[in-house]
C-alpha positions as CSV (number, residue, x, y, z in Angstrom):
1,X,-26.3,-34.2,-36.4
2,X,-24.1,-31.9,-34.3
3,X,-22.1,-32.9,-31.4
4,X,-23.2,-31.0,-28.2
5,X,-19.6,-30.7,-26.9
6,X,-17.6,-27.7,-27.6
7,X,-14.0,-27.4,-26.2
8,X,-13.8,-24.0,-24.5
9,X,-10.6,-23.9,-22.4
10,X,-8.7,-21.1,-24.1
11,X,-7.1,-18.7,-21.6
12,X,-5.9,-15.9,-23.9
13,X,-6.7,-12.4,-22.7
14,X,-7.8,-13.6,-19.3
15,X,-6.4,-12.5,-15.9
16,X,-5.8,-14.9,-13.0
17,X,-4.7,-14.1,-9.5
18,X,-3.1,-16.8,-7.3
19,X,-2.8,-16.1,-3.6
20,X,0.2,-17.9,-2.2
21,X,1.1,-19.4,-5.5
22,X,4.9,-19.3,-5.6
23,X,5.6,-23.0,-5.1
24,X,3.9,-26.4,-5.1
25,X,0.4,-26.5,-6.5
26,X,0.5,-22.7,-7.1
27,X,3.7,-22.8,-9.1
28,X,2.4,-25.7,-11.2
29,X,-0.9,-23.9,-11.9
30,X,0.8,-20.6,-12.7
31,X,3.1,-22.3,-15.3
32,X,0.1,-24.1,-17.0
33,X,-1.9,-20.9,-17.1
34,X,1.0,-19.1,-18.7
35,X,1.4,-21.8,-21.3
36,X,-2.3,-21.4,-22.1
37,X,-1.7,-17.7,-22.8
38,X,-3.2,-16.3,-19.6
39,X,-2.0,-13.3,-17.7
40,X,-1.0,-14.5,-14.2
41,X,-0.4,-12.5,-11.0
42,X,1.0,-14.3,-8.0
43,X,0.6,-12.7,-4.6
44,X,2.9,-14.3,-2.1
45,X,5.6,-13.8,0.4
46,X,8.3,-15.4,-1.8
47,X,9.1,-14.6,-5.4
48,X,7.3,-16.6,-8.1
49,X,9.0,-18.2,-11.2
50,X,5.9,-17.5,-13.3
51,X,3.8,-14.5,-14.0
52,X,3.9,-11.1,-12.3
53,X,4.8,-11.3,-8.6
54,X,3.4,-9.0,-5.9
55,X,4.9,-9.5,-2.4
56,X,1.9,-10.2,-0.2
57,X,1.5,-11.7,3.3
58,X,-2.1,-12.9,3.7
59,X,-1.9,-12.7,7.4
60,X,-1.0,-9.0,7.6
61,X,-1.2,-7.2,4.2
62,X,-4.1,-5.4,2.6
63,X,-4.8,-6.0,-1.1
64,X,-4.1,-2.9,-3.2
65,X,-6.6,-3.2,-6.0
66,X,-4.6,-0.7,-8.1
67,X,-1.8,-3.3,-8.4
68,X,-4.1,-5.7,-10.1
69,X,-5.9,-6.0,-13.4
70,X,-9.2,-4.3,-13.2
71,X,-10.9,-7.4,-14.4
72,X,-10.1,-10.8,-12.8
73,X,-11.4,-14.0,-14.5
74,X,-10.1,-16.4,-11.9
75,X,-8.9,-16.3,-8.3
76,X,-7.2,-19.2,-6.5
77,X,-6.5,-19.1,-2.7
78,X,-3.7,-21.5,-1.9
79,X,-2.4,-20.9,1.6
80,X,-3.1,-23.7,4.0
81,X,-1.8,-25.5,7.1
82,X,-1.1,-29.1,8.1
83,X,-1.2,-29.0,11.9
84,X,-1.6,-32.7,12.9
85,X,-1.8,-33.2,16.7
86,X,-3.8,-35.3,19.2
87,X,-6.9,-33.3,20.0
88,X,-6.0,-32.9,23.7
89,X,-2.7,-31.2,22.8
90,X,-4.3,-28.6,20.5
91,X,-4.4,-25.1,22.0
92,X,-7.0,-22.4,21.2
93,X,-4.4,-20.3,19.5
94,X,-3.4,-23.1,17.2
95,X,-7.0,-23.9,16.2
96,X,-7.7,-20.2,15.6
97,X,-4.6,-19.9,13.5
98,X,-5.7,-22.8,11.3
99,X,-9.1,-21.2,10.9
100,X,-7.7,-17.8,10.0
101,X,-5.2,-19.1,7.4
102,X,-7.5,-21.6,5.7
103,X,-11.0,-20.0,6.0
104,X,-11.1,-16.4,7.3
105,X,-8.3,-15.0,5.1
106,X,-9.8,-16.8,2.1
107,X,-13.1,-15.1,2.7
108,X,-11.4,-11.7,3.3
109,X,-9.4,-12.1,0.1
110,X,-12.5,-12.9,-2.0
111,X,-14.4,-10.0,-0.4
112,X,-11.5,-7.6,-1.2
113,X,-11.3,-8.7,-4.8
114,X,-15.0,-9.0,-5.4
115,X,-15.3,-5.8,-7.5
116,X,-12.6,-7.0,-9.9
117,X,-14.1,-10.4,-10.1
118,X,-17.5,-8.9,-10.9
119,X,-15.9,-6.7,-13.6
120,X,-15.1,-9.8,-15.7
121,X,-18.7,-10.8,-15.9
122,X,-17.9,-14.5,-15.7
123,X,-15.3,-15.4,-13.0
124,X,-14.3,-18.5,-11.2
125,X,-13.0,-18.8,-7.6
126,X,-11.2,-21.9,-6.5
127,X,-10.5,-22.8,-2.8
128,X,-8.9,-25.8,-1.2
129,X,-10.5,-28.2,1.3
130,X,-9.1,-31.6,2.4
131,X,-10.2,-35.2,2.2
132,X,-10.2,-35.1,6.1
133,X,-13.5,-33.2,6.1
134,X,-15.4,-36.1,4.5
135,X,-13.1,-38.9,5.8
136,X,-12.6,-38.8,9.5
137,X,-8.9,-39.1,10.4
138,X,-7.1,-39.1,13.7
139,X,-5.1,-36.0,14.6
140,X,-6.9,-33.9,11.9
141,X,-9.5,-32.2,14.1
142,X,-8.1,-28.7,13.8
143,X,-7.5,-28.6,10.0
144,X,-10.7,-30.5,9.3
145,X,-12.7,-27.9,11.3
146,X,-11.0,-25.1,9.4
147,X,-11.5,-26.8,6.0
148,X,-15.1,-27.6,6.9
149,X,-15.6,-23.9,7.1
150,X,-14.1,-23.5,3.7
151,X,-16.7,-26.0,2.3
152,X,-19.5,-24.0,3.9
153,X,-18.1,-20.8,2.4
154,X,-17.9,-22.4,-1.1
155,X,-21.6,-23.4,-1.1
156,X,-22.8,-20.1,0.4
157,X,-20.8,-17.9,-1.9
158,X,-21.7,-20.0,-4.9
159,X,-25.4,-19.4,-4.2
160,X,-25.0,-15.7,-3.5
161,X,-22.7,-14.8,-6.4
162,X,-24.3,-16.9,-9.1
163,X,-24.6,-16.5,-12.1
164,X,-21.7,-14.1,-12.6
165,X,-19.1,-15.8,-10.3
166,X,-18.6,-19.5,-9.8
167,X,-17.1,-20.8,-6.6
168,X,-15.8,-24.3,-6.1
169,X,-13.2,-26.2,-4.0
170,X,-10.8,-29.1,-4.4
171,X,-10.4,-31.6,-1.6
172,X,-7.0,-33.4,-2.0
173,X,-5.5,-36.1,0.1
174,X,-1.8,-35.9,1.0
175,X,0.1,-34.2,-1.9
176,X,3.8,-34.0,-2.4
177,X,4.4,-30.3,-1.9
178,X,6.6,-28.2,0.4
179,X,3.7,-27.9,2.8
180,X,3.8,-31.7,3.4
181,X,7.6,-32.0,3.5
182,X,7.7,-33.0,7.1
183,X,5.2,-35.8,6.6
184,X,6.9,-37.0,3.4
185,X,10.5,-36.6,4.4
186,X,11.7,-39.9,2.9
187,X,10.9,-42.2,0.0
188,X,9.8,-44.8,2.5
189,X,7.2,-42.4,4.0
190,X,6.0,-41.4,0.5
191,X,5.6,-45.1,-0.4
192,X,3.8,-45.9,2.8
193,X,1.4,-43.0,2.4
194,X,0.8,-43.9,-1.2
195,X,-0.2,-47.5,-0.2
196,X,-3.1,-46.1,1.9
197,X,-4.7,-44.8,-1.3
198,X,-6.6,-47.0,-3.8
199,X,-4.5,-45.6,-6.6
200,X,-1.4,-46.6,-4.6
201,X,0.4,-43.2,-4.7
202,X,0.3,-39.8,-3.2
203,X,-0.8,-36.8,-5.2
204,X,1.4,-34.5,-7.1
205,X,1.3,-30.7,-7.5
206,X,0.4,-31.4,-11.1
207,X,-2.6,-33.5,-10.2
208,X,-4.2,-30.6,-8.3
209,X,-3.1,-27.9,-10.7
210,X,-4.8,-29.7,-13.6
211,X,-8.0,-30.0,-11.6
212,X,-7.8,-26.4,-10.7
213,X,-7.3,-25.5,-14.4
214,X,-10.6,-27.3,-15.2
215,X,-12.5,-25.2,-12.6
216,X,-10.9,-22.0,-13.8
217,X,-11.7,-22.7,-17.5
218,X,-14.9,-22.3,-19.4
219,X,-15.0,-26.1,-19.7
220,X,-16.5,-26.0,-16.1
221,X,-19.0,-23.2,-16.9
222,X,-21.9,-25.3,-15.5
223,X,-20.1,-26.2,-12.3
224,X,-20.5,-24.2,-9.1
225,X,-20.9,-24.9,-5.4
226,X,-18.9,-28.2,-5.6
227,X,-16.2,-29.7,-3.5
228,X,-14.3,-32.0,-5.9
229,X,-12.3,-34.8,-4.3
230,X,-8.9,-35.3,-6.0
231,X,-7.6,-37.8,-3.5
232,X,-6.5,-41.0,-5.2
233,X,-9.9,-42.6,-4.3
234,X,-9.3,-42.3,-0.5
235,X,-12.7,-40.7,0.3
236,X,-14.9,-43.0,-1.7
237,X,-13.3,-46.5,-2.1
238,X,-12.4,-49.4,0.1
239,X,-10.2,-52.0,-1.6
């Protein structure tokens, strides 16, 4: 009798690129990857505490492939927006900006790095959606539209790039990161937000980093085209 499960999550001699990974979820993920023995490159506007840093503005800069390892085993796109407004107050420019940062630039980054992802022979791409796509929420129309496009991109690319490249997304609820600082500006606000979740707390950067680690690792080698909700139960439970 042989157990069918084999633990596969070693990261030694593997190269990972994080776009926008200098703080929050990205910093947590970069630190875990380094602890696992991976080579990490962070491409962001601000310096990174972990891994090699390349200054990069996703809104304006072009990826220079010569700056990167010629074989990439994992790519994570982290830039996002939280633009919460009543629908009637949203402008076309604001909605287009949300779409560009969350969806268009993610697609452009994957397209630019595709040769290096293919070189690895077995790569994983991780994008970020939001619980607001599956769970309708007031004032989330712009970000939910943009992240809905991300979910469509995940499924389309997962089909097109299989079996050599897996593509998945995480869909968090409100997470305690610098991006959410205005919404979570006090302990009372954090507590009130946490109470809206079945697990009675908001998410942490570590919660999402650990989930991303699973999708990047060989332990998820049979997972692609999925949007995994890491949201404290908000999208599925009513208690």
